[in-house]
C-alpha positions in Angstrom: 94.4 -29.7 -19.5 97.5 -28.4 -17.7 99.7 -31.5 -17.3 103.2 -31.6 -18.8 104.0 -33.6 -21.9 107.7 -34.3 -21.8 109.5 -35.3 -25.1 113.1 -36.1 -25.9 113.5 -36.3 -29.7 112.1 -33.8 -32.2 111.3 -34.6 -35.9 111.4 -31.4 -37.9 108.8 -31.7 -40.7 110.5 -29.2 -43.0 113.6 -28.4 -44.9 116.4 -25.8 -45.3 117.0 -22.8 -43.1 113.9 -23.3 -40.9 114.9 -26.9 -40.1 118.4 -25.7 -39.1 116.8 -22.9 -37.0 114.7 -25.3 -35.0 117.7 -27.7 -34.6 119.7 -24.9 -33.0 117.2 -24.2 -30.2 116.4 -27.8 -29.8 120.0 -28.8 -29.2 120.5 -25.9 -26.8 117.7 -27.4 -24.7 119.2 -30.9 -24.9 116.8 -32.5 -27.5 117.9 -34.9 -30.3 116.7 -34.0 -33.8 115.4 -35.9 -36.8 115.4 -34.4 -40.3 113.1 -35.6 -43.2 114.0 -35.0 -46.8 113.0 -35.5 -50.4 115.2 -37.0 -53.1 116.0 -33.5 -54.3 117.4 -32.6 -50.8 119.5 -35.8 -50.2 122.7 -33.7 -50.0 121.1 -30.8 -48.1 122.7 -29.3 -45.0 119.7 -29.9 -42.7 120.0 -33.6 -43.6 123.7 -33.7 -42.6 123.3 -31.7 -39.4 120.4 -33.6 -37.8 121.1 -36.6 -35.5 119.0 -38.8 -37.8 117.4 -38.3 -41.2 114.8 -40.2 -43.2 113.9 -39.8 -46.9 110.2 -39.4 -47.2 109.7 -39.4 -51.0 110.4 -37.7 -54.3 111.2 -34.1 -55.2 107.7 -32.6 -55.5 106.2 -31.5 -52.2 103.1 -33.6 -52.8 105.4 -36.7 -53.0 107.4 -35.8 -49.8 107.0 -32.8 -47.5 103.2 -32.9 -47.8 102.9 -36.7 -47.1 101.5 -36.9 -43.6 101.7 -40.7 -43.4 105.4 -40.7 -44.4 106.3 -38.1 -41.8 104.5 -39.9 -39.0 106.2 -43.2 -40.1 109.6 -41.4 -40.0 108.9 -40.4 -36.4 108.0 -44.0 -35.5 111.1 -45.4 -37.2 113.5 -43.0 -35.4 111.8 -42.9 -32.0 110.9 -39.2 -32.2 108.2 -38.3 -29.8 107.5 -34.7 -31.0 107.1 -32.9 -34.3 107.9 -29.3 -35.2 106.3 -28.3 -38.5 108.4 -25.2 -39.2 106.5 -22.9 -41.6 105.0 -23.7 -45.0 104.2 -27.2 -46.1 102.1 -28.8 -43.3 102.6 -26.2 -40.6 99.0 -25.0 -40.7 97.4 -28.3 -41.7 94.9 -29.5 -39.1 94.9 -33.0 -40.4 98.7 -33.2 -39.8 98.4 -31.9 -36.2 95.6 -34.4 -35.6 97.6 -37.3 -37.1 100.5 -36.5 -34.9 98.3 -36.4 -31.8 96.7 -39.7 -32.8 100.1 -41.3 -33.2 101.1 -40.2 -29.7 103.4 -37.5 -30.9 103.6 -34.0 -29.4 102.7 -31.4 -32.1 104.8 -28.3 -31.4 102.1 -25.9 -32.3 98.4 -25.2 -31.6 95.7 -27.9 -31.5 94.2 -29.2 -34.7 90.9 -27.5 -33.7 92.6 -24.1 -33.4 94.3 -24.5 -36.7 91.0 -25.5 -38.3 89.2 -22.5 -36.7 91.8 -19.9 -37.8 93.0 -21.6 -41.0 89.7 -21.0 -42.9 89.6 -17.3 -43.6 85.8 -17.0 -43.7 85.4 -18.8 -40.4 88.3 -16.9 -38.8 86.7 -13.6 -39.7 83.5 -14.7 -38.0 85.4 -15.7 -34.9 87.3 -12.4 -34.8 84.1 -10.4 -35.3 82.6 -12.2 -32.3 85.7 -11.5 -30.3 85.3 -7.8 -31.1 88.3 -7.6 -33.4 87.7 -5.1 -36.3 87.5 -6.9 -39.7 87.6 -5.7 -43.4 84.1 -5.6 -44.9 83.6 -8.3 -47.5 81.9 -11.6 -48.4 82.7 -15.0 -46.9 79.6 -16.9 -47.8 79.1 -20.6 -48.8 77.7 -19.7 -52.2 80.8 -19.8 -54.4 79.1 -19.5 -57.7 80.8 -17.1 -60.1 77.7 -15.1 -60.6 77.1 -14.7 -56.8 80.7 -13.7 -56.2 80.5 -11.1 -59.0 77.4 -9.7 -57.4 79.1 -9.5 -54.0 82.1 -7.9 -55.5 79.9 -5.2 -57.0 78.2 -4.7 -53.7 81.5 -4.3 -51.9 82.7 -1.9 -54.6 85.9 -2.1 -56.7 88.7 -2.5 -56.2 88.3 -5.8 -54.2 90.6 -8.5 -53.0 90.1 -12.2 -53.8 91.7 -14.4 -51.2 91.9 -18.2 -51.0 90.1 -19.3 -47.8 92.6 -22.0 -47.1 95.7 -20.2 -48.1 98.4 -17.7 -47.3 101.8 -16.4 -48.6 100.1 -14.5 -51.4 98.9 -17.7 -53.2 95.3 -17.6 -54.4 95.2 -13.8 -53.9 94.3 -11.3 -56.6 93.6 -7.6 -56.6 90.7 -6.8 -58.9 90.6 -3.2 -60.1 87.3 -3.4 -62.0 84.2 -5.5 -62.7 85.5 -6.4 -66.2 88.6 -8.0 -64.8 86.8 -10.0 -62.0 86.0 -13.2 -63.9 89.5 -14.0 -65.3 91.2 -13.0 -62.0 88.7 -15.2 -60.0 89.5 -18.2 -62.2 93.2 -17.6 -61.8 93.0 -17.2 -58.0 90.9 -20.4 -57.8 93.3 -22.4 -59.9 96.3 -21.3 -57.9 94.4 -22.0 -54.6 93.4 -25.5 -55.8 97.0 -26.2 -56.8 98.6 -24.9 -53.6 96.0 -25.9 -51.0 93.6 -28.4 -52.6 90.7 -26.0 -52.0 89.4 -23.4 -54.6 87.1 -21.6 -52.1 87.6 -17.8 -51.8 86.5 -14.8 -49.9 86.2 -11.2 -51.0 87.3 -8.1 -49.2 87.2 -4.4 -49.8 90.6 -3.3 -51.0 92.1 -0.7 -48.7 94.2 1.9 -50.5 97.9 1.9 -49.7 97.7 0.3 -46.3 100.5 -0.9 -44.0 100.7 -4.6 -43.4 101.1 -4.9 -39.6 101.2 -8.2 -37.7 101.2 -8.9 -34.0 103.3 -11.8 -32.6 101.4 -13.7 -29.8 102.2 -16.5 -27.5 99.8 -18.5 -25.3 100.2 -21.5 -23.0 97.8 -24.2 -21.8 97.6 -22.5 -18.4 95.5 -19.6 -19.7 98.3 -17.1 -20.1 98.7 -15.1 -23.3 101.0 -12.2 -24.3 102.0 -10.3 -27.4 105.5 -9.4 -28.4 104.8 -6.3 -30.3 104.4 -5.7 -34.0 106.2 -6.3 -37.2 105.8 -4.1 -40.3 105.7 -6.3 -43.4 104.5 -3.7 -45.9 107.2 -4.2 -48.6 105.8 -7.0 -50.7 105.8 -8.3 -54.2 102.9 -10.5 -55.5 101.4 -10.1 -52.0 104.5 -11.9 -50.5 106.7 -10.2 -48.0 110.2 -9.1 -48.9 111.2 -6.9 -46.0 110.0 -7.0 -42.4 110.9 -4.8 -39.5 110.2 -4.2 -35.8 108.9 -1.9 -34.5 106.8 -0.4 -37.3 107.6 3.2 -38.1 103.8 3.8 -38.2 102.9 2.4 -34.8 103.3 4.4 -31.6 102.9 3.1 -28.1 99.2 3.7 -27.8 98.4 2.0 -31.1 100.7 -0.9 -30.2 98.7 -1.4 -27.0 95.4 -1.4 -28.8 96.5 -3.8 -31.5 98.2 -6.1 -29.0 95.2 -6.1 -26.7 93.0 -7.1 -29.7 95.4 -9.9 -30.6 95.6 -11.3 -27.1 91.8 -11.2 -26.7 91.5 -13.2 -30.0 93.8 -16.0 -29.0 92.2 -16.3 -25.5 88.8 -16.5 -27.2 89.8 -19.7 -29.1 92.0 -21.2 -26.2 95.0 -21.0 -28.4 98.4 -22.6 -27.4 101.8 -21.8 -28.8 103.2 -19.2 -31.2 100.9 -17.3 -33.6 100.6 -14.1 -35.6 97.5 -12.0 -36.2 97.9 -10.0 -39.4 96.2 -6.6 -39.8 95.9 -3.9 -42.4 96.5 -0.4 -41.0 95.1 2.6 -42.9 96.3 6.1 -42.9 93.9 7.1 -40.2 95.3 4.6 -37.7 92.4 2.2 -38.1 93.3 -1.5 -38.2 91.5 -4.5 -39.7 92.0 -8.2 -39.1 93.1 -10.1 -42.2 94.1 -13.6 -41.0 95.9 -15.5 -38.4 99.0 -17.6 -39.0 99.0 -20.5 -36.6 102.7 -21.1 -36.7 106.1 -19.5 -36.4 106.6 -16.9 -39.0 109.5 -16.5 -41.5 110.2 -13.1 -40.0 110.3 -14.1 -36.4 114.1 -13.1 -36.1 113.2 -9.4 -36.0 111.0 -10.0 -33.0 113.8 -12.0 -31.4 116.3 -9.2 -32.0 114.2 -6.5 -30.3 112.9 -8.6 -27.4 116.0 -10.7 -26.7 113.8 -13.8 -26.7 114.3 -17.2 -28.5 110.8 -17.8 -30.0 111.6 -21.4 -31.0 112.7 -22.1 -27.4 109.4 -20.6 -26.2 107.6 -22.9 -28.6 109.4 -26.0 -27.2 108.7 -25.0 -23.6 105.0 -24.3 -24.2 104.6 -27.6 -26.1 106.2 -29.5 -23.1 103.5 -28.0 -20.8 105.6 -25.3 -19.2 103.9 -21.9 -18.4 105.1 -18.9 -20.3 108.2 -17.6 -18.5 107.1 -14.0 -18.6 104.0 -11.8 -18.3 103.0 -8.9 -20.6 104.6 -6.3 -18.3 107.9 -8.2 -18.5 108.2 -7.8 -22.3 110.8 -5.2 -23.2 111.7 -3.8 -26.6 115.2 -2.6 -27.5 116.4 -1.0 -30.7 115.2 -1.7 -34.2 115.6 -4.8 -36.4 115.0 -5.2 -40.2 115.0 -8.5 -42.2 115.2 -9.0 -45.9 114.3 -12.3 -47.7 117.0 -13.2 -50.2 115.1 -15.1 -53.0 116.2 -17.0 -56.0 114.3 -14.9 -58.5 114.8 -12.4 -61.3 113.3 -9.1 -60.2 113.8 -7.6 -63.6 111.7 -10.3 -65.2 108.7 -10.1 -63.0 110.3 -11.9 -60.0 110.4 -15.2 -61.9 111.8 -18.0 -59.7 115.3 -19.3 -60.5 117.1 -22.6 -59.7 120.5 -24.1 -60.3 123.8 -24.4 -58.5 125.2 -21.8 -56.2 128.8 -21.8 -57.3 129.9 -19.3 -54.7 128.1 -18.4 -51.5 129.4 -16.1 -48.7 127.2 -14.4 -46.2 128.4 -11.3 -44.4 129.5 -12.0 -40.8 128.1 -8.7 -39.5 124.5 -9.8 -40.1 122.4 -12.6 -38.7 122.1 -14.9 -41.8 119.6 -17.7 -41.7 120.3 -20.2 -44.5 121.1 -23.8 -45.3 123.5 -23.2 -48.2 127.2 -23.5 -49.2 129.2 -23.1 -52.3 128.2 -25.8 -54.7 124.7 -26.2 -53.1 121.7 -26.9 -55.4 118.7 -24.6 -55.4 115.9 -26.9 -56.6 112.9 -25.7 -58.6 110.3 -27.5 -56.4 110.1 -25.3 -53.3 109.8 -21.7 -52.2 112.2 -19.2 -53.8 113.5 -17.8 -50.5 117.0 -19.1 -49.9 118.1 -16.9 -47.0 117.1 -14.3 -44.4 119.5 -11.5 -43.5 118.8 -9.5 -40.3 120.3 -6.4 -38.9 119.7 -4.9 -35.4 120.6 -1.4 -34.3 120.0 1.1 -31.6 117.9 3.1 -34.1 116.0 2.3 -37.3 118.6 4.2 -39.4 121.5 2.2 -37.9 119.7 -1.1 -38.6 118.9 0.0 -42.2 122.4 1.2 -42.8 123.9 -2.1 -41.5 121.6 -4.2 -43.6 122.2 -2.2 -46.8 126.0 -2.5 -46.3 125.8 -6.2 -45.4 123.7 -6.9 -48.5 126.4 -5.3 -50.6 129.0 -7.6 -49.0 126.9 -10.8 -49.6 128.1 -13.1 -52.4 125.6 -15.4 -54.2 126.9 -16.5 -57.6 125.5 -19.1 -60.0 121.7 -18.4 -59.5 120.0 -15.1 -60.0 118.7 -13.5 -56.8 116.9 -10.4 -55.7 120.0 -9.1 -53.8 120.4 -5.8 -55.7 116.6 -5.2 -55.7 116.5 -5.6 -51.9 119.3 -3.1 -51.4 117.6 -0.7 -53.7 114.5 -0.9 -51.5 116.5 -0.3 -48.3 118.2 2.8 -49.7 115.1 4.3 -51.4 114.2 7.6 -49.8 110.6 6.5 -49.1 111.7 3.4 -47.3 114.5 5.3 -45.5 112.0 7.8 -44.2 109.7 5.0 -42.9 107.0 5.7 -45.4 106.6 2.4 -47.3 103.1 0.9 -47.6 102.0 -2.2 -49.5 102.0 0.0 -52.6 105.8 0.7 -52.3 107.1 -1.7 -54.9 104.3 -1.1 -57.3 104.8 2.7 -57.2 108.6 2.6 -57.3 109.5 -0.5 -59.2 111.1 1.2 -62.2 113.4 3.2 -59.9 114.2 0.1 -57.8 115.2 -1.8 -60.9 117.3 1.0 -62.4 120.9 -0.1 -62.7 123.8 2.2 -61.9 125.2 2.7 -65.4 128.6 4.0 -64.2 129.0 1.0 -61.8 127.9 -1.4 -64.6 130.6 0.0 -67.0 133.3 -0.5 -64.3 132.0 -4.1 -63.8 132.1 -4.7 -67.5 135.7 -3.4 -67.7 136.7 -5.7 -64.9 134.9 -8.6 -66.5 136.9 -8.0 -69.7 140.2 -8.2 -67.8 139.1 -11.4 -66.0 138.2 -13.0 -69.3 141.5 -11.9 -70.7 143.4 -13.3 -67.7 141.7 -16.7 -67.9 141.7 -17.0 -71.7 142.7 -20.3 -73.1 144.2 -18.6 -76.2 147.9 -19.1 -75.3 149.0 -17.9 -78.6 147.3 -14.5 -78.0 149.1 -14.4 -74.6 152.5 -14.8 -76.4 151.9 -11.7 -78.5 153.7 -8.4 -77.6 152.2 -7.2 -74.4 151.0 -3.8 -75.7 149.0 -5.4 -78.6 145.3 -5.3 -77.5 143.2 -8.4 -77.6 139.6 -8.1 -78.8 136.8 -9.7 -76.8 133.1 -10.0 -77.2 130.8 -11.1 -74.3 127.2 -11.0 -73.1 126.8 -8.7 -70.1 123.5 -7.8 -68.4 121.6 -9.0 -71.5 123.7 -7.0 -74.0 126.5 -7.9 -76.3 129.6 -5.9 -75.3 132.8 -5.4 -77.4 136.1 -4.7 -75.6 139.8 -4.6 -76.3 142.3 -5.3 -73.5 145.9 -4.5 -73.6 148.5 -5.6 -71.0 150.6 -2.5 -70.5 152.6 -3.6 -67.4 152.5 -6.4 -64.9 148.8 -6.7 -63.7 148.0 -3.4 -65.4 145.6 -3.2 -68.3 144.1 -0.7 -70.6 140.5 -1.6 -71.4 138.4 0.0 -74.2 134.8 -0.8 -73.9 132.5 0.5 -76.6 133.3 4.3 -76.4 134.9 4.3 -73.0 138.4 3.7 -71.7 139.4 2.3 -68.3 142.7 1.7 -66.5 142.5 -1.6 -64.5 145.1 -2.9 -62.1 144.8 -6.3 -60.4 146.2 -5.7 -56.9 145.4 -9.1 -55.3 143.9 -11.9 -57.3 142.6 -15.1 -55.6 140.7 -18.1 -56.9 137.3 -16.4 -56.3 138.0 -12.8 -55.4 139.9 -9.9 -56.7 141.2 -6.6 -55.3 141.5 -4.2 -58.1 141.8 -0.5 -59.0 139.7 1.1 -61.7 141.0 4.5 -62.8 142.8 4.7 -59.4 139.9 3.7 -57.2 140.5 0.5 -55.2 137.6 -1.9 -54.8 136.9 -5.6 -54.3 134.8 -8.1 -56.2 134.1 -11.8 -56.2 133.8 -14.1 -59.2 133.5 -17.6 -60.4 134.2 -19.0 -63.8 133.2 -22.2 -65.6 134.4 -22.5 -69.2 133.1 -19.5 -71.2 130.8 -18.4 -68.4 131.8 -15.9 -65.7 129.8 -14.8 -62.7 130.9 -11.5 -61.2 129.7 -10.0 -57.9 130.4 -6.3 -57.9 128.9 -4.3 -55.1 125.4 -5.6 -54.7 125.0 -7.0 -58.2 125.7 -10.5 -59.4 126.3 -10.4 -63.1 126.4 -13.4 -65.5 128.9 -12.9 -68.3 129.2 -15.2 -71.3 132.4 -15.1 -73.4 131.2 -15.2 -77.0 134.6 -14.1 -78.5 134.9 -17.4 -80.4 131.2 -17.9 -81.1 129.9 -17.2 -84.6 127.3 -14.8 -83.1 125.9 -13.8 -79.8 123.2 -16.1 -78.5 119.6 -15.0 -78.5 118.1 -14.3 -75.0 114.7 -14.0 -73.6 111.7 -16.3 -73.2 110.4 -15.8 -76.7 110.6 -13.4 -79.6 110.2 -12.8 -83.3 111.2 -16.3 -84.2 107.8 -17.4 -82.9 109.3 -19.8 -80.3 108.0 -19.6 -76.8 110.6 -20.7 -74.2 110.0 -21.6 -70.6 111.1 -18.7 -68.4 112.0 -21.0 -65.5 112.2 -24.7 -64.5 108.6 -25.7 -63.6 105.7 -28.0 -64.0 102.9 -27.5 -66.6 99.6 -27.0 -64.8 97.4 -25.6 -67.6 97.4 -25.6 -71.4 95.3 -22.8 -72.7 95.4 -23.2 -76.5 95.5 -26.0 -79.1 97.8 -26.6 -82.1 96.3 -25.1 -85.2 94.6 -22.3 -83.2 95.2 -18.7 -84.4 96.6 -16.6 -81.5 97.5 -13.0 -80.8 100.7 -11.7 -79.2 100.2 -11.7 -75.5 97.5 -14.4 -75.5 98.1 -16.9 -72.6 99.2 -20.3 -74.0 100.1 -22.3 -70.9 100.8 -21.9 -67.2 103.9 -23.2 -65.3 104.0 -23.7 -61.6 107.4 -23.1 -59.9 108.2 -22.7 -56.3 104.5 -22.8 -55.4 103.5 -19.9 -57.7 101.8 -20.0 -61.1 103.4 -18.2 -64.1 101.4 -17.6 -67.3 103.4 -17.9 -70.6 101.9 -15.9 -73.4 102.4 -16.0 -77.2 105.4 -13.9 -78.1 103.9 -13.1 -81.6 100.6 -13.3 -83.4 100.1 -16.2 -85.8 99.0 -19.9 -85.9 100.0 -22.2 -83.1 102.0 -24.7 -85.1 103.2 -26.9 -82.3 102.8 -27.3 -78.5 105.6 -29.4 -77.1 104.2 -30.0 -73.5 101.3 -31.5 -71.7 99.8 -30.9 -68.3 102.0 -32.5 -65.7 105.3 -32.2 -67.7 108.3 -30.9 -65.9 110.3 -28.5 -68.1 113.6 -26.8 -67.9 114.3 -23.1 -68.3 114.6 -21.9 -71.9 113.1 -25.1 -73.3 110.9 -24.4 -76.4 107.4 -25.2 -75.3 105.4 -23.8 -78.2 106.0 -22.6 -81.8 104.0 -20.1 -83.7 104.0 -19.6 -87.5 104.5 -15.8 -87.5 103.3 -15.2 -91.0 99.9 -16.9 -90.5 97.0 -14.5 -91.0 95.3 -13.3 -87.8 91.6 -12.6 -88.3 90.1 -9.5 -86.8 88.1 -10.2 -83.6 90.2 -13.1 -82.4 89.8 -13.0 -78.7 92.9 -12.9 -76.6 
């Protein structure tokens, strides 16, 4: 079928930065755009910038962005004649592609049949094996009984990977080191897969030690043409989810690129694929590559391919969907320079990458980088969706130039009000292993302690500056009328610790700060509403800040620090998700998806009590102490706020020997 299928107005069945990204290319080609949104996104930027917008339901994805009938109806109401799914949500849902086709809408992506064929991991592996693409040894049978799966895992040999057949993005995936850990990790993977994809089926694969995660970008049209646009290295991951992507890969030379690209093109031709797609491979130390899965959509990390090829991948999607042939052949593809992307996520890296939500009080992205986002100062980061809030991309003539630009740009970015992984990302970029191009999928696991290590000297300077800013904005006018050389005592929470400082104004805009056992000379050179140029012991630097009452957020270098002024409080507040008081607090905003204990039950410290789902990931909350579960304050389906007490344990209750965790 080679006829053209013209369309004029595109509904984007997604939200946030990807919706804005599609709008940009669509408008450049003269298309009108329609946004859809949930009640939580009513004030979002993608809603404001579309030509038209339609609310499709409540905050939870199942009530909005996953409602096929609501999206199709929104297209009908607005006169849209094409749908771009973006990535995530329904982007790889064959039923959605089929519903669009049946409603007379052009689905900007592959056919429902191709999505179905490649979206099921077990079936996709069989197709790839038939096409001659190397695959990882494993089990993808229909018998999903726990006993059979355990037998197959033993046959494959530990460690093994459990993967949801319907999934991606790290959800429903578990690495199993030994037979003893197989059963609980299988149950956890199935539960997460059922929640995320509505399908608990899994496959098993042999775990390859310290591989590279390499993916090949492909494009195919309905005229029988197919090309690849080179590889992306996505090896730096946490929880099997990508954090840093780059093109080209430091581990792929021209000959290997040609082999992997040829395998990818052969695969898409074998299934008569149309549109953008990505084949993901594991690359071992010997240069052998193995098919993992195919993503039948545009990838989050597509900007790095755009940077090195000079192509607009969304524009190519729109042209192919309209029936045009690909505008270039394989020999026309050129690569120039190196590009690296980081995913800025609302998460606390120091607390196991727990998702965060709230209000971004101050948001400024560095102009020297390509920044894909949909945010502004005052924007809400809701707890219902993926934790990624922005993508930052740098391109350079060499890998080192791109890495250096990105590390510097990350240091200049400002994101205050919600905890992000900004400092962690920069630590990855400047780590010697990454800088040398040696990062594998084991990189974060092997170096996490070093990546999370704070610069103590920089932290002390930041604390001294925070003390001055608290002094400057103090409401205690009586203290400000005291002789200027008399120091004022302050107490504040800083980076999880209570700090004591004394601040003395010794001259106009010049302060002497004593912080614990250290002394600092601080001078405020320029002082704006949300930024400050200052000198600390004679060294001039800049910082950004935002204050609300007793709370101060300070962006110093690559770290966003939350400071709480407790000078007038009777005592510093307790922190953490739970502790010796026996109270278990929610570590994030989320929905209760499992309750694993009952009131009256005797539990041990570390025993799982309940599971919260936030931003499409499950997070187990365990007993902080041993004792008797005196109260459980939530039920399955409840939505809870961060730090809410969800369970209470009587800490002095006897715990019998042999109580199973």
